[in-house]
KEMILO-105982 format. One line per field, with one value per residue (C-alpha): x, y, z. Coordinates in steps of 0.001 Angstrom, whole numbers, plus 500000, padded with zeros to 6 digits. Each point is the difference from the previous one (the first is absolute). Layout:
u	[X;...]
v	[Y;...]
w	[Z;...]
//
This chain:
u	[536813;498065;500123;497275;501267;498545;501219;501627;497647;500455;501226;502553;501332;500301;501744;502929;500796;500782;503818;501770;502232;503519;501453;498060;501167;503574;499389;498370;502945;502351;498114;500167;503677;500774;498917;503090;502283;498768;502975;498795;500300;499995;499369;497976;501608;502501;503666;501581;501429;496701;498157;502488;500067;503770;502263;501781;503783;502500;500772;496315;499384;502934;498693;496434;501207;502064;497171;496921;501070;503447;498905;497311;502327;502684;497520;499014;503628;500760;496886;500203;503783;499363;503472;499137;497834;503041;500575;502385;498445;501793;498940;500994;498062;498967;496948;498720;498573;496639;499690;500972;497127;497556;501248;499626;496249;499941;502212;499852;497847;497631;499600;499299;497414;498237;499882;501217;500682;503312;501002;503423;498297;497734;503047;501833;496988;499795;503738;499554;497274;502156;502978;497800;498389;503245;501537;497075;499567;496591;498197;502735;499512;496800;501986;502833;497540;498242;503268;501195;496894;499796;503639;499408;497123;500377;500053;501696;503186;500361;503016;502770;501441;496730;499813;503579;499278;496838;501806;502811;497467;498283;503345;501011;496801;499489;501317;497732;496821;497966;497946;497685;499104;499209;497576;498622;499102;498897;496649;501705;503130;498246;496203;499497;503262;498755;503437;500436;496493;500257;503392;499772;500938;497462;500257;497902;498733;501934;496942;499762;503672;499432;496815;501563;503083;498107;497558;502878;500490;498636;498872;496353;499468;497508;500928;498524;500364;499575;500670;498323;497181;500952;503405;499261;498906;497156;502325;502617;498208;501098;503605;499246;498280;503341;500806;496847;496302;497936;496549;499117;497196;498172;496827;499801;499386;501241;503476;499979;498813;502783;502565;498365;500239;503673;500716;498331;501942;503241;498594;499620;497730;497207;496767;497057;498021;497295;496781;501038;498807;501958;502927;497577;499098;503579;500677;503220;501194;500803;503768;499668;497848;501647;497075;497305;497708;500596;497309;499700;499170;502601;502741;500159;499229;496303;499702;502669;500311;500279;500734;503546;502119;503551;501094;498526;502631;497687;496452;498096;497168;497666;499811;497004;501809;503371;499555;498767;502944;502459;498927;499884;503661;500966;498645;502854;502755;501593;499060;503664;499997;496982;499825;496723;500159;497199;499448;498587;499088;498736;497048;496833;502086;499070;496470;499134;497909;499935;498863;503610;501304;498711;501454;503385;500209;499025;502616;502772;498954;499830;503062;502733;502340;503188;501042;497755;500476;497685;500233;498733;501261;498323;500611;500526;503601;501372;499799;496339;498710;501560;496997;500237;503764;499878;497132;501998;503035;497929;498671;503422;502609;503037;498553;501843;498116;501274;499152;500530;499459;500587;499496;500492;499271;501182;496866;498564;496242;499189;497234;497741;497510;496531;501358;502586;503120;502583;500299;503160;500687;501551;496731;497864;501366;500438;500937;503610;499184;497233;502413;502531;497264;499084;503636;500267;496816;501305;503293;498035;497833;502420;497441;498768;503181;498520;497321;502573;499983;503608;499533;498613;502414;503017;498683;500058;503530;501294;498373;501278;503566;500186;498883;502385;497185;501676;503383;502891;500260;496669;500663;500075;503772;500258;496963;500543;503408;499632;497502;499339;498208;497669;496620;496375;499810;503174;498934;496626;501698;502333;496923;498821;503477;499977;496569;501295;503036;498291;500089;496712;500754;500198;496982;497343;502114;500232;496332;498768;502311;498420;496508;500369;501659;497822;499127;497119;501084;496569;499235;496349;498361;498860;499262;496601;497268;498274;497348;502435;499725;503325;501216;501185;502563;500155;502712;498969;501766;503220;501772;501107;497715;497257;496747;501049;502898;497549;498225;496412;498706;498338;496277;499038;496362;500620;498252;500330;501860;499972;503312;500850;501977;502191;502704;503506;501629;501849;503497;500779;500252;496637;498435;500599;498602;496903;499371;500517;500902;496564;500947;498626;503255;499801;496637;498287;501462;497476;500391;502466;502459;500182;503212;501862;499584;503008;501987;497603;496718;498773;498312;497424;499489;496776;497477;496981;500815;496457;500482;503291;498477;497060;502365;502066;496923;498479;503178;500397;496826;498955;497128;496533;499247;503214;499464;496410;501152;502605;497618;497298;502511;501089;496385;499305;503114;498929;496701;501822;502450;497126;498722;503514;500504;496959;501229;503543;498593;497988;503133;502006;497333;500071;503803;500123;497635;502134;503291;498588;498818;503377;501918;497740;500498;503814;500021;497921;502135;503233;498591;499009;503504;501580;497770;500748;496375;500792;502947;501444;498884;496436;500024;497412;497730;496477;497680;496441;496974;499985;503585;499020;497123;502375;502456;497190;498741;503542;500299;496701;500901;503388;498367;497630;502924;501915;497004;499677;503743;499662;497326;502333;500535;503485;500101;502732;500896;501171;503802;499591;498695;502784;502633;503329;498946;501181;496594;499662;503428;499184;496897;501297;503790;500931;502142;501610;502919;498178;502878;499933;496270;498764;496752;498126;500144;496960;498994;496405;499980;500608;497316;497601;500809;499219;496796;498899;500264;496655;501207;502037;498884;499187;502238;502963;499378;500011;503233;501610;499262;502075;502829;499143;499616;498705;501551;497772;498602;497483;497582;500987;503126;500020;500223;502779;502014;499668;501155;502973;500971;499755;501976;502686;500394;499930;497041;497932;500473;498823;498879;497687;500601;498506;502258;499988;502411;502705;501865;501722;498633;503008;499041;502124;498783;501846;497694;497661;497341;499106;496482;498892;497515;502679;500715;503363;502580;503620;500826;497041;501022;503425;498358;497740;503005;501681;497545;501788;503352;500373;501260;503575;501000;500010;497016;498110;498168;497879;497927;497266;498369;496536;500360;503211;499363;500912;503436;500522;499069;502497;502929;499002;500703;497010;500194;496980;499842;497019;502077;502594;497351;498131;503114;500997;496464;499458;503464;500194;498966;496534;499984]
v	[842637;499119;496198;499825;498056;502260;501760;503422;502956;503036;502100;497305;499990;503766;499920;497908;502618;502656;500179;499576;502797;500634;498746;496741;499584;500307;497154;497866;500507;499054;496726;499178;500924;498196;496660;499877;501437;499375;501930;503169;502957;503698;503364;502640;502959;502137;500391;503143;498103;498332;503303;501815;497047;500224;497038;498778;500283;500580;503479;500924;498753;502102;503084;499538;499481;503200;502001;498710;498400;501046;503371;498438;497210;502571;502003;496886;499040;503468;500389;496572;499526;496878;499462;496335;501116;501132;498370;500625;501398;501609;503693;500782;497381;501023;498768;500183;503266;498386;498750;503434;501599;497500;500689;503748;499442;497943;502010;499376;503109;498875;496552;501485;502361;497149;497972;496864;497273;498262;496915;501420;503020;497694;498252;503272;501410;496851;500240;503600;498960;497144;502311;502596;497516;498125;503247;500759;496381;499888;497165;499586;496229;500636;501717;497472;497124;501846;500818;496421;498688;502658;499830;496322;500738;499393;503602;500150;502024;501341;502297;497775;502786;500459;496251;500030;502859;498312;496695;501800;501599;496645;498390;502764;499659;496245;499122;502604;498390;498237;497195;500041;503616;499238;497265;502097;502761;497714;501768;503278;498555;497389;500045;503760;500814;501894;500120;496222;499551;502778;499124;496201;497853;498477;496192;496865;498489;496907;497832;501273;499168;496449;499563;501215;497836;496771;500611;500128;496277;497768;497346;499778;501800;500820;503276;500903;503790;501486;503708;502821;501961;503204;498748;499473;496342;500698;501999;497248;498378;503030;498921;496322;500949;501181;496372;497965;500213;500591;498798;502239;498437;502149;499495;503741;501703;503413;498467;498813;503390;501739;497730;500674;503746;499702;497699;502311;502951;498255;498724;496362;497945;498552;498060;499462;496924;501029;498042;497728;496453;499595;501565;501731;502451;501195;503607;501668;503463;502039;499710;496201;500037;498379;499785;502619;502096;503731;502587;501522;503410;500392;497682;498395;496424;499239;496274;497703;496344;498675;496456;500956;500340;499614;503330;499565;500234;499913;498707;501080;497730;499233;496560;498896;500762;498366;496866;502040;502416;497105;498327;503362;500640;496418;500570;502455;498932;496832;499195;500252;503675;500851;500857;499784;502741;499473;503054;499421;496330;499767;502331;498224;497206;501238;498695;496309;500189;502611;500091;500643;496774;497784;502379;500128;496192;499752;502591;498212;496584;501028;502246;498935;502981;498712;503394;501271;502906;500192;503509;501250;501683;497218;496992;496745;498830;496851;497847;500964;498826;496560;498766;502936;499620;496229;500410;502532;497717;497082;502097;501546;497499;502192;503103;502139;501229;503495;502162;503735;501558;503656;502035;503588;502442;503414;501417;499863;499532;499789;497822;502018;498382;501285;502161;501796;498069;498698;496232;497869;496422;501164;501759;496892;497181;500092;496340;499316;496849;501783;502801;497503;498383;503405;500696;496632;500750;503420;498450;497549;502794;502865;501908;501156;502079;502915;500284;500306;503640;501197;502629;497583;497303;502280;500855;496289;499561;502943;498775;496446;501077;502728;497516;497247;497497;498084;498260;502127;498016;501431;503633;502561;500304;496211;499681;502799;499937;503272;502654;497991;497460;502495;500544;499665;496272;499054;502042;498228;496620;501065;500761;496404;498753;502002;498636;496456;500672;501530;497609;498655;501404;503527;499860;501119;503078;500890;499344;502003;502926;500460;499313;502797;502449;499619;503217;500335;500576;501389;502567;500332;503282;500966;503601;499323;497433;497841;502641;502840;501654;501434;498562;502688;498544;500931;499042;498844;501464;498129;499278;503097;502324;501872;501114;503584;499572;498996;503277;499760;502409;503109;499795;503448;499370;499300;497408;496468;497566;496234;498185;496321;498315;497235;498084;500691;497057;497755;498605;496919;497914;501216;499493;496280;499807;502000;497978;502899;497600;499651;498323;502885;501661;502144;498553;503351;500467;502610;502195;500200;497324;500987;501964;496738;498913;501642;500152;498032;498063;497402;496648;498705;496253;498523;497292;502186;503118;501331;500110;501891;502406;500777;500507;502503;502027;499771;501189;502896;501435;501854;502380;498730;502941;499510;496244;500489;502388;497509;497008;502042;500858;496379;498821;502600;498923;496363;500798;501925;497114;497557;502119;500334;496227;499479;502611;498555;496548;501521;501763;496754;498233;502761;500013;496211;500230;502709;498139;496788;501902;501734;496699;498569;503078;499856;496303;500565;502952;498011;497156;502475;501473;496509;499034;503263;501030;503352;502319;501060;503579;498786;498045;501621;498618;501301;500616;498740;501786;497582;501041;503643;499242;498099;502880;502403;497715;499740;503766;500330;497370;501596;503383;498484;498313;503265;501708;497320;500171;503723;499243;497875;501750;500110;499230;501237;499924;502825;499637;499414;496515;499086;498144;501816;503057;503214;500744;496395;500062;503311;498452;496534;500147;503562;498837;497057;499748;499848;501141;496956;499208;498709;501079;499224;501973;499079;502256;501158;498167;496669;500720;500758;496662;498163;501956;498881;496299;498442;496600;501328;500298;503541;499548;499316;503258;501854;498258;501133;503609;499299;498511;496382;497325;496434;496902;496946;497594;502479;499873;503491;499541;503769;500728;497438;501480;503523;498755;498217;503186;502104;497408;499843;503791;500028;502374;498124;500501;496523;496907;497587;496592;496564;497066;499001;502901;498569;498432;502058;503494;501865;503541;502172;499938;501451;498622;497077;498749;496336;499817;497803;498143;498466;496336;499691;497267;500876;500192;502256;502342;500379;500617;502629;501726;499962;502607;502637;501644;499390;503551;500425;502566;499459;501642;499404;496699;497913;496822;500488;496863;500291;496517;499193;496267;500435;501306;496937;497762;501831;499213;496424;496796;498461;496250;499463;502714;499763;501447;497214;497322;501139;500462;496394;498995;502171;500412;496314;498229;498446;496238]
w	[623411;496883;499635;497361;496993;497316;496883;500194;499976;497772;502953;500897;496442;500159;503398;498754;497343;502615;500144;503328;501312;498709;503315;499646;496403;501241;502458;497300;497672;502833;500493;496286;499640;503239;498587;497785;502681;503540;501402;498272;502328;499199;501606;498189;501775;498138;500678;498557;497013;499076;500310;497761;497548;499685;499354;503106;500293;502816;498674;499816;503563;501237;498189;501282;503557;499881;498418;501859;503291;501245;501370;502246;501128;500852;502094;501973;500613;501294;502139;501702;499859;497937;498546;499474;497039;498031;496588;497099;496805;497039;500187;496387;498078;496486;498089;496427;498712;499166;503588;501295;498045;501465;503504;499555;499572;503217;502315;503763;500386;497235;501561;503395;498524;498188;503242;498243;502574;499325;501951;500863;501584;502018;501449;500681;501866;502124;500706;501140;502462;501242;500687;501678;502406;500667;501156;502331;501175;498375;498244;497391;499656;498027;497247;500198;499473;497162;498194;500495;498209;497263;498874;499142;497611;496274;498777;496592;499494;503519;500359;501336;502154;501891;500576;501285;502427;501297;500541;501854;502350;500609;500789;502469;502062;499589;503465;501616;498677;502672;498447;502999;499342;496348;501039;502860;497527;497170;499599;499065;498381;497841;500000;499755;498189;496967;498377;499972;498607;497439;498535;500063;497005;497641;499951;499959;503224;501029;499392;496414;499431;501256;497964;496755;500517;500647;497123;497502;500540;497223;502506;501090;503285;502718;501680;503385;499884;503484;500533;501939;498419;498235;498854;496317;499827;497588;497736;499794;496998;497947;500533;499328;496736;498629;499133;500716;499219;503130;501019;502955;502051;502556;501975;500743;496666;501167;500499;496394;498794;501944;498308;496618;500492;500942;497053;497490;501428;498929;496676;500952;497749;502101;499710;502344;500975;502474;500282;497124;499471;496749;498129;497610;502778;500595;499032;498889;500858;496876;500662;499668;496878;496983;497604;499996;497810;499794;500439;496508;501454;502778;498796;503450;501034;499538;500641;501459;499083;503574;498828;498965;503160;498662;501485;503490;502759;503024;500199;503116;501071;502870;501610;497922;496734;500711;497878;497023;500418;500288;496744;498249;500883;499122;496485;499373;502436;501344;503587;501054;499013;502167;503711;501907;502630;502536;502193;503503;499508;503595;499382;501271;501577;503481;499310;500416;496843;497234;496383;498934;501514;497214;497376;501781;500096;496324;498987;501904;498715;496329;500012;497555;500465;501686;501413;502798;502419;503024;501439;503360;503162;502012;497742;501944;500028;498385;503130;500510;496598;499358;497981;497585;499606;499377;497522;497977;500034;498716;497119;499219;501285;499242;501670;502510;503058;500789;503016;499543;503413;500859;503155;498908;502813;498881;501593;503482;500211;503715;501393;502320;502370;500817;502824;497889;501071;497543;500345;499679;501153;503299;500900;499538;502116;503759;499803;498927;498019;498099;499137;498632;497880;498571;499115;498247;498074;498912;498859;497893;498526;499579;497937;503429;500383;498069;502720;502808;501063;499931;502705;502609;498945;500564;503478;500761;498645;502038;503226;499658;499206;502651;502664;498811;499494;497167;499600;498728;496760;498768;500840;497194;499616;499563;497753;497446;498292;498094;498993;496829;502181;501672;498389;501005;499286;501903;503055;500063;499734;502816;502123;499564;500898;503240;500906;499596;502180;503032;502950;501293;503490;498536;497737;502489;500820;496293;499308;502984;499198;496579;501324;502552;497626;496922;498201;497621;496422;499161;502668;501063;499098;503490;499093;498470;500469;497379;499387;499373;503400;501172;503291;502383;502350;503653;502466;503434;503025;500539;503320;501867;498055;501797;498558;500600;497605;497293;499487;498974;497378;501335;499534;498842;499298;496332;497873;501303;497750;499980;500387;499602;502732;498623;501785;498733;498157;502380;499713;497936;503182;501296;496577;500330;503518;499022;496836;497629;497189;498454;496710;497950;499026;496842;498984;499412;496525;498891;503082;502893;498799;496340;500584;500757;496363;498383;496763;497792;499726;502507;499347;502482;499502;501350;499229;500756;497995;500391;503762;499664;497471;502297;502945;498000;499021;503474;501731;497556;501552;496877;500950;499142;497701;498036;499761;498855;497301;498753;500003;498232;497280;499726;499747;497323;498094;500245;498298;497280;499590;499466;497096;498590;500080;497787;497527;499985;499222;497165;498715;500086;497914;497383;499828;499647;497016;498399;500617;498543;496918;499621;500173;497293;497797;500418;499128;496870;498976;500403;497880;497337;499912;499780;497053;498237;499858;501603;499951;503351;499373;499466;503275;502267;502637;499435;502873;499640;501290;502957;500773;500040;502333;502302;500088;500753;502762;501413;500097;501805;502639;500584;500518;502564;501751;500120;501523;502672;500779;500574;502595;502156;503322;501481;503699;502275;503655;502177;500310;503739;499197;497553;502073;500346;498033;501656;501569;501172;501678;501683;501524;500899;500373;500866;502937;498166;497586;496673;497790;497702;500166;496648;498383;496799;496757;497961;497127;499481;496660;501740;502611;497165;498339;503238;500483;496529;500905;500854;501258;502947;503631;501094;503045;497722;498183;503310;500961;496747;500932;503130;497923;500821;497333;500188;498424;499810;497437;498661;497101;498881;497902;499385;503749;500429;497125;501424;503413;498401;498181;503179;501967;497335;500117;503828;500069;502590;503731;500979;498111;501802;498439;500467;500816;496314;499415;502239;497091;497366;500676;498645;500956;502276;503603;502986;502697;500326;502402;500451;501368;502887;497816;497763;500717;498269;499658;500750;496284;499336;502838;498373;496628;501568;501569;496606;498719;502111;499379;496274;499399;498812;502617;503746;501628;503223;499658;502344;500003;502581;501386;501508;501518;501890;499567;496338;501049;502204;497082;497806;502317;500877;498143;498239;499588;497773;497357;497631;497135;500401;500348;496900;497917;500617;499024;496921;498470;499081;496812;499999;499712]
//
């Protein structure tokens, strides 16, 4: 995470102009529209009527049902004797001639050929599967549950007859539905249910609804905005800016830049205050420019008057620049119309002393904006920060203190220990009282729910209920009233309720059962050793087997071969007794364990990134000759880069001279035109002899640069050493399930750009060839920008990041490692875990802890949190 309080670089300015995807724009527009109507809900999937763009009427619905659906419904009724699907529809409905012509172009056959997906067809197909499995006593409840959820979605202009048929089917089978079976199969029915995920409605998160509602109040307010990472907190200012001016404060500049890019993509008018000591240093984006000078050649904006900020809707600033940004916005708006939105205010508060602390206290003390939002997944709650609350109330006596707290858990991101086991509270405490304390802690910090693995959790629920270990009033049929109440969040809350209701006398039985029956989620790759040597497994002679039955190979005098004798893997029970849990599960990410990193990139968080980088290269075991060739090329490129740097500096000096001369010539020419001394047609800028010499010199330098660029040598690795490439998987994971293994896709052009950087470690360049990038506070801004771009496009296999990148790294990671060398507070552990699972669709995720003590800290109550202590100290007005 880049915490340097400096001005934006050229590459950063360019990065915010890259539009976000069409899907992201749709979400951004939803957030902005949702501010005015927090109940806004819509579904982007087509019904037949919306696809045909025909006006809805009862007659038209009858006609469309008869033409497009009745034949299929009739077939299902006949095949499955489903008379309960019968409905009454006028078979002789007539429609307008113009509508008839339109329908002729979209006949049932034409629609089928074009493979257009209509929502009615989705429901009919699910109904067919339901009827088929109900008849054969198969897993019909899956389709019942799916239909039940989908028919309640907000699809516009659904055919009323299809809805009627679906509701009749649901009613007929309602009494046959076993709630226990729905919960028992929650992984398949809910978590992995592609239909529910694919066809879900678009709507605001509950925390956004609450935030927008409370911010419409005219009263001063302090909002404590607590919601899980990856649920749109940092995009909420776009909605707030629909009626208020926003000062977005962020310690991590990449968070501010991500918001800027999103804002520009939806034409918001923004300004920037980074590294500013006064308002004069604030810069406007072109959309926000009110007064400016046009470029006389291109007609575009040449120079913006940054002192005029009337049009600014959002100003994005770092911590150092807050006071300057505040007074800048106050020059054009009343303080009541401004909201200060402080993102991740607890950054650096885990340190006893930090250079930011003095700035934070100054900002809070001098703030005059009466509307403040403090936003973080790990923000202290109201009762934990009494000094901050009372200080705000003294400054703004009529203020409301509002807590917006959300615990969204539509995804499961399992916690995996260093032996490959998924960890939940019931795995961690042999002592009953300790278990109850953990449950209480989880209930107080429900953001932990998203890290409860649904599969293991359901095993626990099933075991407890089947063995009658809880009172009858907490059993499933008494807890869940209808299918509307069953989702991932309610099942996880139910798990906590069961834990609380197990009797102390039964707890040791429960704990020991799961201790003895644990299964590793990440299976060890026992088919190959760390050096790539295949392990040939031999079975010893079991009881009752004689040596004669185990025929030895006939020795026919052929060439002797060397074989490796390795003991066959033992059972799970024997593994424990023999100490097979070594704490090194899935650590060989460049070799035998790479296949476990699936679906998307991985982030490896560590304090000593150099150590991790060296380990990755060392374990890859790249042959000496190949490594020598690569390092020789890198060294050669470094020498070429040094020469290029001198020429580029020379080129910059020449261009600065030319630009300064051109500005002077334009100014003189404009004055001449205004005084009438020259006609417009006579207006020409004459080049002097010095200019011609400069242009000639420029051409020469550019030719030399081009020659040097052509000398840069491209390095490449054999595919065998690129994790999860086809050759790599053949060597390291031939016996394992590597179907979804994720690999890097880095173009030669990008590799060439990295090779041309002279201020980057050679080891990092080698890592890039393997698909591994490094995030740290690095002097090379160019390297950092390339890594950001690759991370944003999900082209890297792994990113090794220092602990500074725990907060606000908004890239899409499917897996994460927390290194042993990280001494983290509880809040920082949760922030680190928040880097994983930000993708929209449900994939296989994992948070892999190298130190199990960090997991214990996560689930235990902390009485003296440094973030709480420092917030009460710094977020108060100086005397």
